[in-house]
All heavy atoms as an XYZ file, in Angstrom:
801
protein
N      -7.285     -7.059     18.529
C      -8.106     -6.270     17.668
C      -8.877     -7.208     16.739
O      -8.333     -8.142     16.201
C      -7.203     -5.330     16.858
C      -7.967     -4.573     15.819
S      -6.929     -3.900     14.511
C      -6.620     -5.327     13.527
N     -10.131     -6.919     16.588
C     -10.972     -7.726     15.713
C     -10.979     -7.108     14.323
O     -11.183     -5.915     14.158
C     -12.385     -7.801     16.262
C     -13.252     -8.806     15.548
C     -14.495     -9.087     16.398
N     -15.221    -10.230     15.920
C     -14.943    -11.485     16.230
N     -13.947    -11.759     17.018
N     -15.683    -12.475     15.765
N     -10.733     -7.933     13.304
C     -10.779     -7.444     11.925
C     -11.358     -8.533     11.037
O     -11.408     -9.705     11.419
C      -9.398     -7.027     11.438
S      -8.232     -8.371     11.350
N     -11.819     -8.130      9.876
C     -12.402     -9.071      8.916
C     -11.486     -9.133      7.703
O     -11.179     -8.103      7.087
C     -13.817     -8.623      8.498
C     -14.370     -9.538      7.428
C     -14.727     -8.602      9.710
N     -11.041    -10.329      7.379
C     -10.213    -10.564      6.201
C     -10.865    -11.704      5.429
O     -11.101    -12.774      5.988
C      -8.763    -10.917      6.580
C      -8.128     -9.759      7.341
C      -7.942    -11.268      5.346
C      -6.738    -10.021      7.866
N     -11.177    -11.453      4.169
C     -11.839    -12.434      3.306
C     -13.154    -12.912      3.923
O     -13.459    -14.101      3.935
C     -10.925    -13.611      3.009
N     -13.907    -11.960      4.460
C     -15.226    -12.212      5.043
C     -15.188    -13.088      6.301
O     -16.222    -13.572      6.749
C     -16.178    -12.815      4.006
C     -16.438    -11.900      2.834
C     -17.454    -12.466      1.881
N     -17.265    -13.854      1.564
C     -16.741    -14.333      0.438
N     -16.337    -13.509     -0.474
N     -16.626    -15.623      0.231
N     -14.023    -13.310      6.884
C     -13.919    -14.079      8.122
C     -13.364    -13.180      9.230
O     -12.397    -12.460      9.013
C     -13.000    -15.293      7.957
C     -13.571    -16.347      7.046
C     -13.160    -16.445      5.724
C     -14.538    -17.241      7.502
C     -13.693    -17.412      4.881
C     -15.069    -18.207      6.676
C     -14.642    -18.289      5.362
O     -15.164    -19.240      4.532
N     -13.956    -13.221     10.423
C     -13.446    -12.393     11.518
C     -12.207    -13.026     12.161
O     -12.119    -14.241     12.306
C     -14.612    -12.353     12.499
C     -15.369    -13.607     12.235
C     -15.187    -13.920     10.778
N     -11.244    -12.170     12.520
C     -10.028    -12.617     13.188
C      -9.759    -11.696     14.360
O      -9.986    -10.497     14.285
C      -8.822    -12.566     12.231
C      -8.883    -13.577     11.134
C      -9.395    -13.230      9.899
C      -8.436    -14.868     11.329
C      -9.464    -14.155      8.876
C      -8.493    -15.801     10.311
C      -9.007    -15.443      9.078
N      -9.266    -12.255     15.441
C      -8.801    -11.481     16.579
C      -7.283    -11.480     16.516
O      -6.634    -12.469     16.861
C      -9.278    -12.091     17.903
C     -10.760    -11.860     18.135
O     -11.213    -10.730     17.864
O     -11.450    -12.795     18.576
N      -6.722    -10.364     16.053
C      -5.277    -10.266     15.877
C      -4.681     -9.353     16.949
O      -5.290     -8.369     17.350
C      -4.951     -9.694     14.500
C      -5.429    -10.498     13.288
C      -5.082     -9.750     12.002
C      -4.801    -11.871     13.282
N      -3.484     -9.712     17.381
C      -2.722     -8.852     18.277
C      -1.342     -8.651     17.664
O      -0.880     -9.464     16.845
C      -2.550     -9.479     19.668
O      -1.797    -10.698     19.532
C      -3.887     -9.754     20.327
N      -0.694     -7.576     18.042
C       0.642     -7.302     17.508
C       1.605     -8.426     17.889
O       2.374     -8.905     17.069
C       1.145     -5.953     18.021
C       2.412     -5.505     17.349
C       2.724     -4.058     17.630
C       3.931     -3.630     16.824
N       4.141     -2.207     16.826
N       1.528     -8.874     19.128
C       2.385     -9.974     19.574
C       2.101    -11.267     18.838
O       3.018    -12.025     18.515
N       0.833    -11.522     18.566
C       0.472    -12.735     17.834
C       1.006    -12.727     16.411
O       1.475    -13.755     15.900
N       0.962    -11.561     15.765
C       1.504    -11.451     14.411
C       3.022    -11.635     14.445
O       3.596    -12.343     13.612
C       1.117    -10.096     13.779
C       1.830     -9.892     12.453
C      -0.386    -10.006     13.581
N       3.673    -11.016     15.429
C       5.127    -11.176     15.554
C       5.504    -12.640     15.759
O       6.453    -13.136     15.144
C       5.658    -10.321     16.709
C       5.690     -8.816     16.476
C       5.943     -8.071     17.781
C       6.747     -8.460     15.458
N       4.756    -13.347     16.603
C       5.027    -14.767     16.844
C       4.788    -15.597     15.587
O       5.555    -16.509     15.277
C       4.154    -15.303     17.982
C       4.581    -14.768     19.346
O       5.728    -14.269     19.461
O       3.757    -14.832     20.278
N       3.718    -15.290     14.850
C       3.410    -16.044     13.629
C       4.490    -15.873     12.572
O       4.812    -16.803     11.839
C       2.076    -15.578     13.038
O       1.022    -15.855     13.904
N       5.052    -14.665     12.480
C       6.028    -14.379     11.423
C       7.462    -14.720     11.840
O       8.370    -14.661     11.006
C       5.939    -12.899     11.013
C       4.603    -12.506     10.422
S       4.067    -13.519      9.027
C       5.289    -13.106      7.811
N       7.652    -15.101     13.102
C       8.989    -15.446     13.571
C       9.484    -16.685     12.812
O       8.790    -17.692     12.730
C       8.965    -15.738     15.066
C      10.349    -15.812     15.686
C      10.252    -15.958     17.188
C       9.788    -14.620     17.743
N       9.808    -14.529     19.184
N      10.655    -16.588     12.228
C      11.241    -17.709     11.505
C      10.782    -17.841     10.065
O      11.224    -18.731      9.357
N       9.893    -16.949      9.607
C       9.419    -16.991      8.226
C      10.345    -16.127      7.369
O      10.578    -14.960      7.690
C       7.963    -16.482      8.122
C       7.505    -16.433      6.679
C       7.040    -17.355      8.947
N      10.888    -16.698      6.305
C      11.768    -15.959      5.408
C      10.934    -15.099      4.473
O      10.014    -15.610      3.834
C      12.626    -16.934      4.581
O      13.340    -17.782      5.478
C      13.604    -16.182      3.700
N      11.230    -13.801      4.384
C      10.442    -12.941      3.499
C      10.651    -13.283      2.030
O      11.762    -13.585      1.599
C      10.964    -11.539      3.779
C      11.873    -11.638      4.936
C      12.229    -13.059      5.128
N       9.576    -13.236      1.270
C       9.651    -13.407     -0.180
C      10.065    -12.065     -0.786
O       9.974    -11.034     -0.117
C       8.279    -13.829     -0.718
C       7.832    -15.167     -0.191
C       6.397    -15.489     -0.563
O       5.710    -14.660     -1.199
O       5.959    -16.591     -0.205
N      10.500    -12.060     -2.039
C      10.833    -10.765     -2.666
C       9.608     -9.860     -2.715
O       8.503    -10.297     -3.019
C      11.270    -11.155     -4.072
C      11.638    -12.597     -3.988
C      10.797    -13.192     -2.898
N       9.806     -8.590     -2.407
C       8.707     -7.619     -2.386
C       8.518     -7.056     -3.783
O       9.435     -6.475     -4.353
C       9.000     -6.487     -1.381
C       7.940     -5.416     -1.450
C       9.112     -7.038      0.024
N       7.326     -7.254     -4.343
C       7.008     -6.698     -5.662
C       5.797     -5.781     -5.595
O       5.536     -5.055     -6.538
C       6.719     -7.823     -6.676
O       5.658     -8.625     -6.170
C       7.950     -8.683     -6.898
N       5.057     -5.825     -4.522
C       3.864     -4.991     -4.361
C       3.876     -4.343     -2.993
O       4.924     -3.981     -2.463
N       2.682     -4.208     -2.418
C       2.572     -3.627     -1.082
C       3.324     -4.503     -0.087
O       3.384     -5.719     -0.246
C       1.113     -3.541     -0.660
C       0.262     -2.622     -1.509
C      -1.189     -2.711     -1.103
O      -1.807     -3.735     -1.409
O      -1.675     -1.758     -0.482
N       3.879     -3.871      0.949
C       4.637     -4.634      1.941
C       4.419     -4.053      3.328
O       3.895     -2.951      3.485
C       6.129     -4.612      1.591
O       6.618     -3.302      1.585
N       4.829     -4.839      4.326
C       4.694     -4.421      5.723
C       5.974     -4.805      6.456
O       6.552     -5.866      6.201
C       3.441     -5.060      6.381
C       3.505     -6.559      6.373
C       3.246     -4.561      7.793
N       6.432     -3.921      7.325
C       7.625     -4.190      8.117
C       7.199     -4.813      9.437
O       6.442     -4.224     10.200
C       8.419     -2.897      8.380
O       8.788     -2.331      7.122
C       9.664     -3.174      9.197
N       7.697     -6.027      9.674
C       7.413     -6.745     10.917
C       8.758     -7.099     11.528
O       9.540     -7.834     10.923
C       6.560     -8.007     10.659
C       5.217     -7.607     10.059
C       6.379     -8.804     11.941
C       4.334     -8.764      9.673
N       9.003     -6.565     12.703
C      10.330     -6.723     13.296
C      11.315     -5.914     12.466
O      11.121     -4.738     12.215
N      12.363     -6.576     12.002
C      13.343     -5.893     11.153
C      13.209     -6.293      9.693
O      14.032     -5.916      8.874
C      14.752     -6.239     11.621
C      15.076     -5.704     12.976
C      16.518     -5.956     13.299
N      16.675     -6.073     14.744
C      17.734     -6.583     15.320
N      18.719     -7.033     14.602
N      17.797     -6.644     16.630
N      12.217     -7.080      9.392
C      12.066     -7.589      8.026
C      10.860     -6.988      7.330
O       9.871     -6.635      7.961
C      11.917     -9.111      8.053
C      13.154     -9.794      8.566
C      12.958    -11.264      8.560
N      14.193    -11.950      8.879
C      14.349    -13.249      8.805
N      13.339    -14.003      8.440
N      15.489    -13.797      9.101
N      10.945     -6.929      6.012
C       9.863     -6.388      5.197
C       9.251     -7.541      4.394
O       9.933     -8.182      3.600
C      10.433     -5.321      4.267
C       9.408     -4.444      3.662
C      10.099     -3.218      3.099
N       9.208     -2.484      2.237
C       9.504     -1.367      1.656
N      10.705     -0.843      1.821
N       8.642     -0.757      0.901
N       7.969     -7.789      4.631
C       7.266     -8.903      4.000
C       6.206     -8.386      3.028
O       5.571     -7.363      3.292
C       6.527     -9.727      5.060
C       7.400    -10.427      6.057
C       7.769     -9.811      7.246
C       7.835    -11.729      5.836
C       8.556    -10.454      8.180
C       8.619    -12.386      6.768
C       8.975    -11.738      7.931
O       9.761    -12.394      8.852
N       5.942     -9.125      1.940
C       4.783     -8.788      1.111
C       3.500     -8.993      1.922
O       3.402     -9.940      2.707
C       4.851     -9.794     -0.040
C       6.246    -10.321     -0.025
C       6.725    -10.221      1.386
N       2.511     -8.120      1.752
C       1.292     -8.216      2.557
C       0.559     -9.526      2.321
O      -0.048    -10.076      3.240
C       0.343     -7.020      2.344
C       0.931     -5.765      2.896
C      -0.037     -6.846      0.907
N       0.606    -10.047      1.111
C      -0.080    -11.320      0.838
C       0.561    -12.464      1.619
O      -0.136    -13.356      2.111
C      -0.050    -11.632     -0.662
C      -0.937    -10.730     -1.492
C      -2.374    -11.151     -1.339
C      -3.194    -10.639     -2.490
N      -4.455    -11.322     -2.626
N       1.886    -12.449      1.765
C       2.560    -13.487      2.543
C       2.158    -13.387      4.010
O       1.867    -14.396      4.649
C       4.078    -13.357      2.402
C       4.845    -14.427      3.172
C       6.353    -14.270      3.087
O       6.866    -13.224      2.679
N       7.067    -15.302      3.475
N       2.108    -12.174      4.537
C       1.707    -11.973      5.934
C       0.278    -12.457      6.133
O      -0.024    -13.178      7.089
C       1.845    -10.487      6.340
C       1.271    -10.253      7.727
C       3.293    -10.050      6.277
N      -0.619    -12.081      5.222
C      -2.012    -12.510      5.326
C      -2.157    -14.012      5.298
O      -2.950    -14.591      6.046
N      -1.381    -14.670      4.446
C      -1.448    -16.132      4.346
C      -0.969    -16.801      5.636
O      -1.593    -17.738      6.131
C      -0.599    -16.600      3.168
C      -0.669    -18.087      2.914
C       0.126    -18.478      1.691
O       1.294    -18.079      1.571
O      -0.433    -19.206      0.849
N       0.122    -16.305      6.202
C       0.672    -16.910      7.422
C      -0.252    -16.656      8.613
O      -0.547    -17.564      9.394
C       2.095    -16.367      7.700
C       2.589    -16.804      9.069
C       3.054    -16.823      6.615
N      -0.722    -15.420      8.749
C      -1.509    -15.048      9.923
C      -2.902    -15.672      9.893
O      -3.397    -16.149     10.921
C      -1.592    -13.503     10.037
C      -2.574    -13.078     11.091
C      -0.223    -12.926     10.331
N      -3.557    -15.697      8.726
C      -4.932    -16.199      8.650
C      -5.024    -17.669      8.257
O      -6.099    -18.261      8.363
C      -5.757    -15.383      7.639
O      -5.237    -15.597      6.330
C      -5.753    -13.909      7.975
N      -3.938    -18.228      7.738
C      -3.915    -19.604      7.236
C      -4.906    -19.801      6.082
O      -5.480    -20.869      5.920
C      -4.172    -20.609      8.351
C      -3.098    -20.600      9.406
C      -3.314    -21.707     10.427
N      -2.312    -21.632     11.470
C      -2.537    -21.129     12.677
N      -3.727    -20.676     12.985
N      -1.584    -21.090     13.571
N      -5.122    -18.737      5.312
C      -5.997    -18.803      4.149
C      -5.150    -18.700      2.888
O      -4.023    -18.213      2.917
C      -7.010    -17.659      4.153
C      -8.028    -17.747      5.242
C      -9.019    -16.595      5.144
O      -8.682    -15.503      4.737
N     -10.247    -16.862      5.526
N      -5.728    -19.131      1.770
C      -5.063    -18.996      0.488
C      -4.978    -17.520      0.109
O      -5.904    -16.758      0.366
C      -5.849    -19.766     -0.576
C      -5.062    -19.883     -1.861
O      -5.065    -18.898     -2.628
O      -4.459    -20.952     -2.101
N      -3.891    -17.111     -0.523
C      -3.688    -15.701     -0.893
C      -4.757    -15.172     -1.844
O      -5.002    -13.983     -1.894
C      -2.336    -15.523     -1.589
C      -1.183    -15.805     -0.710
C       0.105    -15.724     -1.481
N       1.174    -16.232     -0.631
C       2.395    -15.788     -0.652
N       2.744    -14.851     -1.486
N       3.295    -16.296      0.155
N      -5.362    -16.050     -2.597
C      -6.385    -15.616     -3.556
C      -7.699    -15.266     -2.870
O      -8.579    -14.673     -3.481
C      -6.610    -16.706     -4.595
C      -5.367    -16.957     -5.450
C      -5.548    -18.157     -6.311
N      -5.546    -19.356     -5.445
C      -5.603    -20.599     -5.878
N      -5.678    -20.834     -7.170
N      -5.578    -21.598     -5.039
N      -7.837    -15.603     -1.593
C      -9.090    -15.367     -0.877
C      -9.222    -13.958     -0.304
O     -10.305    -13.563      0.105
C      -9.253    -16.374      0.265
C      -9.415    -17.796     -0.239
O      -9.777    -17.964     -1.416
O      -9.176    -18.723      0.551
N      -8.143    -13.193     -0.250
C      -8.204    -11.861      0.351
C      -7.395    -10.885     -0.494
O      -6.598    -11.285     -1.343
C      -7.702    -11.864      1.797
C      -6.317    -12.442      1.969
C      -5.188    -11.662      1.788
C      -6.159    -13.781      2.309
C      -3.931    -12.199      1.933
C      -4.903    -14.325      2.466
C      -3.783    -13.540      2.273
N      -7.621     -9.599     -0.247
C      -6.879     -8.567     -0.970
C      -5.740     -8.045     -0.096
O      -5.771     -8.181      1.131
C      -7.786     -7.382     -1.343
O      -8.217     -6.735     -0.144
C      -8.993     -7.828     -2.150
N      -4.781     -7.446     -0.747
C      -3.680     -6.837     -0.011
C      -4.155     -5.682      0.851
O      -3.617     -5.429      1.924
N      -5.189     -4.984      0.389
C      -5.726     -3.855      1.142
C      -6.298     -4.273      2.476
O      -6.167     -3.554      3.479
N      -6.942     -5.434      2.520
C      -7.510     -5.920      3.788
C      -6.397     -6.151      4.808
O      -6.509     -5.761      5.978
C      -8.275     -7.226      3.563
C      -9.546     -7.072      2.773
C     -10.180     -8.416      2.455
O      -9.498     -9.307      1.921
O     -11.375     -8.562      2.761
N      -5.316     -6.785      4.362
C      -4.201     -7.078      5.270
C      -3.477     -5.785      5.647
O      -3.116     -5.585      6.807
C      -3.230     -8.087      4.619
C      -2.052     -8.369      5.541
C      -3.948     -9.383      4.286
N      -3.301     -4.891      4.681
C      -2.625     -3.623      4.957
C      -3.375     -2.827      6.011
O      -2.765     -2.292      6.949
C      -2.491     -2.797      3.662
O      -1.738     -3.559      2.711
C      -1.795     -1.482      3.918
N      -4.702     -2.743      5.886
C      -5.495     -2.017      6.887
C      -5.351     -2.639      8.268
O      -5.185     -1.940      9.268
C      -6.966     -1.975      6.474
C      -7.284     -0.902      5.460
C      -8.767     -0.757      5.239
N      -9.413     -1.960      4.722
C      -9.419     -2.299      3.427
N      -8.826     -1.541      2.546
N     -10.026     -3.394      3.036
N      -5.398     -3.970      8.332
C      -5.287     -4.653      9.622
C      -3.907     -4.426     10.247
O      -3.795     -4.129     11.442
C      -5.551     -6.147      9.456
N      -2.858     -4.540      9.438
C      -1.504     -4.365      9.967
C      -1.260     -2.917     10.402
O      -0.613     -2.667     11.419
C      -0.454     -4.777      8.926
C      -0.478     -6.257      8.576
S      -0.153     -7.315      9.998
C      -1.709     -8.173     10.143
N      -1.801     -1.966      9.656
C      -1.649     -0.556     10.039
C      -2.369     -0.276     11.352
O      -1.854      0.452     12.214
C      -2.177      0.350      8.930
N      -3.554     -0.857     11.536
C      -4.294     -0.660     12.787
C      -3.562     -1.284     13.972
O      -3.698     -0.822     15.106
C      -5.697     -1.248     12.674
C      -6.623     -0.369     11.838
C      -8.010     -0.946     11.686
N      -8.645     -1.232     12.953
C      -9.679     -2.061     13.104
N     -10.193     -2.676     12.043
N     -10.206     -2.265     14.280
N      -2.782     -2.336     13.708
C      -2.009     -2.967     14.780
C      -0.719     -2.201     15.085
O      -0.047     -2.500     16.068
C      -1.664     -4.412     14.410
C      -2.816     -5.406     14.503
C      -2.397     -6.747     13.928
C      -3.277     -5.572     15.937
N      -0.367     -1.245     14.229
C       0.816     -0.436     14.485
C       2.036     -0.793     13.669
O       3.123     -0.259     13.913
N       1.894     -1.679     12.690
C       3.018     -2.015     11.823
C       3.138     -0.972     10.716
O       2.154     -0.356     10.313
C       2.839     -3.409     11.206
C       2.909     -4.521     12.205
C       1.759     -5.181     12.620
C       4.121     -4.908     12.754
C       1.812     -6.209     13.545
C       4.182     -5.933     13.691
C       3.030     -6.586     14.089
N       4.357     -0.796     10.206
C       4.590      0.155      9.126
C       4.292     -0.523      7.797
O       4.888     -1.547      7.475
C       6.052      0.641      9.141
O       6.333      1.189     10.428
C       6.284      1.686      8.069
N       3.369      0.061      7.031
C       2.997     -0.481      5.724
C       3.573      0.410      4.635
O       3.657      1.628      4.787
C       1.479     -0.556      5.598
S       0.747     -1.651      6.835
N       3.977     -0.222      3.537
C       4.609      0.490      2.428
C       3.822      0.241      1.146
O       3.391     -0.889      0.894
C       6.046     -0.010      2.223
C       6.850     -0.042      3.484
N       7.481      1.064      3.993
C       7.104     -1.057      4.348
C       8.114      0.729      5.109
N       7.887     -0.547      5.351
N       3.654      1.274      0.302
C       2.970      1.074     -0.986
C       3.854      0.275     -1.937
O       5.043      0.068     -1.677
C       2.745      2.496     -1.499
C       3.803      3.303     -0.840
C       4.059      2.651      0.503
N       3.274     -0.159     -3.023
C       4.028     -0.896     -4.035
C       5.133     -0.014     -4.590
O       4.949      1.195     -4.734
C       3.095     -1.345     -5.153
N       6.298     -0.600     -4.908
C       7.365      0.209     -5.494
C       6.881      0.859     -6.796
O       6.264      0.213     -7.631
C       8.472     -0.803     -5.790
C       8.174     -1.973     -4.921
C       6.685     -1.982     -4.728
N       7.157      2.139     -6.933
C       6.730      2.859     -8.123
C       5.301      3.348     -8.048
O       4.816      3.988     -8.972
N       4.583      3.059     -6.970
C       3.190      3.476     -6.851
C       3.055      4.854     -6.214
O       1.960      5.342     -6.057
C       2.409      2.467     -6.029
N       4.179      5.448     -5.850
C       4.122      6.756     -5.228
C       3.643      7.767     -6.267
O       4.134      7.779     -7.385
C       5.511      7.170     -4.740
C       6.303      5.987     -4.249
C       6.447      5.931     -2.771
O       6.527      6.983     -2.194
O       6.483      4.834     -2.244
N       2.698      8.595     -5.921
C       2.201      9.562     -6.897
C       3.268     10.586     -7.250
O       4.030     11.025     -6.396
C       1.015     10.219     -6.201
C       1.237      9.970     -4.749
C       2.052      8.706     -4.647
N       3.322     10.934     -8.523
C       4.270     11.943     -8.977
C       3.806     13.306     -8.469
O       2.611     13.530     -8.299
C       4.338     11.936    -10.492
N       4.741     14.203     -8.234
C       4.316     15.532     -7.798
C       3.429     16.150     -8.879
O       3.755     16.121    -10.054
C       5.612     16.314     -7.625
C       6.719     15.398     -8.009
C       6.158     14.079     -8.353
N       2.317     16.668     -8.448
C       1.361     17.173     -9.432
C       1.707     18.597     -9.831
O       1.991     19.444     -8.994
C      -0.054     17.109     -8.869
O      -0.138     17.912     -7.715
N       1.691     18.821    -11.134
C       1.910     20.162    -11.669
C       0.554     20.854    -11.708
O      -0.491     20.191    -11.804
C       2.505     20.068    -13.059
N       0.539     22.171    -11.652
C      -0.743     22.857    -11.738
C      -1.405     22.553    -13.079
O      -0.752     22.505    -14.112
C      -0.389     24.334    -11.605
C       1.089     24.430    -11.545
C       1.657     23.064    -11.492
N      -2.689     22.307    -13.041
C      -3.423     21.962    -14.253
C      -3.528     23.179    -15.155
O      -3.746     24.300    -14.697
C      -4.806     21.451    -13.893
N      -3.362     22.933    -16.448
C      -3.492     24.010    -17.419
C      -4.967     24.337    -17.606
O      -5.830     23.460    -17.548
C      -2.875     23.597    -18.744
N      -5.229     25.604    -17.834
C      -6.607     26.021    -18.093
C      -6.980     25.611    -19.511
O      -6.102     25.331    -20.341
C      -6.752     27.551    -17.952
O      -5.978     28.177    -18.976
C      -6.304     28.023    -16.575
N      -8.255     25.559    -19.835
C      -8.647     25.197    -21.201
C      -8.037     26.117    -22.261
O      -7.650     25.669    -23.331
C     -10.169     25.314    -21.173
C     -10.534     25.091    -19.745
C      -9.411     25.663    -18.953
N      -7.894     27.393    -21.967
C      -7.297     28.335    -22.927
C      -5.824     27.999    -23.138
O      -5.323     28.006    -24.268
C      -7.483     29.793    -22.438
C      -6.718     30.763    -23.313
C      -8.945     30.152    -22.383
N      -5.100     27.678    -22.045
C      -3.691     27.316    -22.173
C      -3.527     26.025    -22.959
O      -2.622     25.905    -23.782
C      -3.060     27.182    -20.791
C      -2.931     28.494    -20.042
C      -2.492     28.316    -18.605
O      -2.714     27.229    -18.023
O      -1.942     29.280    -18.046
N      -4.407     25.046    -22.719
C      -4.347     23.782    -23.450
C      -4.588     24.017    -24.931
O      -3.855     23.498    -25.787
C      -5.386     22.791    -22.888
O      -5.143     22.605    -21.495
C      -5.305     21.448    -23.596
N      -5.606     24.791    -25.269
C      -5.904     25.075    -26.677
C      -4.748     25.825    -27.325
O      -4.370     25.533    -28.461
C      -7.194     25.881    -26.778
N      -4.174     26.776    -26.623
C      -3.058     27.537    -27.151
C      -1.866     26.631    -27.437
O      -1.221     26.736    -28.481
C      -2.656     28.633    -26.165
O      -1.531     29.331    -26.635
N      -1.579     25.688    -26.530
C      -0.471     24.768    -26.724
C      -0.738     23.842    -27.910
O       0.168     23.532    -28.689
C      -0.237     23.955    -25.457
N      -1.982     23.403    -28.085
C      -2.324     22.531    -29.208
C      -2.202     23.255    -30.543
O      -1.918     22.640    -31.570
C      -3.739     21.972    -29.027
C      -3.918     20.955    -27.909
C      -5.391     20.624    -27.713
C      -3.125     19.695    -28.196
N      -2.419     24.563    -30.552
C      -2.324     25.351    -31.779
C      -0.913     25.875    -32.023
O      -0.676     26.617    -32.976
C      -3.317     26.522    -31.730
C      -4.793     26.115    -31.755
C      -5.675     27.325    -31.515
C      -5.136     25.435    -33.064
N       0.027     25.475    -31.176
C       1.416     25.863    -31.389
C       1.822     27.112    -30.638
O       2.922     27.636    -30.818
N       0.973     27.610    -29.802
C       1.300     28.782    -29.013
C       2.160     28.423    -27.825
O       2.480     27.270    -27.574
N       2.575     29.396    -27.085
C       3.370     29.158    -25.890
C       2.449     29.098    -24.672
O       1.403     29.752    -24.625
C       4.408     30.278    -25.686
O       3.703     31.508    -25.566
C       5.384     30.326    -26.825
N       2.848     28.320    -23.720
C       2.082     28.195    -22.478
C       2.756     29.046    -21.434
O       3.958     28.942    -21.197
C       2.018     26.722    -22.010
C       1.291     26.622    -20.695
C       1.357     25.866    -23.063
N       2.010     29.944    -20.845
C       2.536     30.817    -19.805
C       2.323     30.132    -18.466
O       1.193     29.782    -18.110
C       1.839     32.187    -19.828
C       2.062     32.849    -21.193
C       2.344     33.068    -18.700
C       1.268     34.105    -21.399
N       3.409     29.917    -17.753
C       3.326     29.249    -16.449
C       2.711     30.192    -15.439
O       2.999     31.395    -15.442
C       4.700     28.824    -15.991
N       1.817     29.686    -14.576
C       1.224     30.556    -13.557
C       2.283     31.008    -12.574
O       3.219     30.284    -12.259
C       0.181     29.661    -12.886
C       0.596     28.267    -13.210
C       1.365     28.318    -14.483
N       2.147     32.237    -12.110
C       3.099     32.789    -11.165
C       2.617     32.539     -9.745
O       1.441     32.588     -9.460
C       3.262     34.285    -11.402
C       3.853     34.591    -12.749
C       4.103     36.086    -12.901
O       3.882     36.850    -11.971
N       4.553     36.495    -14.079
N       3.585     32.247     -8.869
C       3.255     32.037     -7.450
C       3.061     33.388     -6.785
O       3.810     34.332     -7.021
C       4.366     31.280     -6.735
C       4.515     29.860     -7.277
O       3.476     29.296     -7.674
O       5.649     29.338     -7.290
N       2.066     33.494     -5.949
C       1.799     34.754     -5.261
C       2.404     34.756     -3.899
O       2.459     33.843     -3.201
C       0.287     34.984     -5.130
O      -0.274     35.052     -6.403
């Protein structure tokens, strides 16, 4: 698969990525990560090993997109999962709450 990382084109294959990462010890995961084989690697580490470029030259998103297209499982940064969204209060409910009134929760139909 052809992809562009840090403005440079690369022809990546799933087997080639597996071979490149074989024997590489994963660093601690603090941000986005990708599962390769049985190990979970930070995306910046994978990008550095696979492209042989400095980590500052590319974004994690570029590597994440490439790895996802190759079929690897990508994970968001820990704690980056969106919280379940509550229904938004109407302007009248917000004003009522600010003035010390009670907020009536919307009923499910």
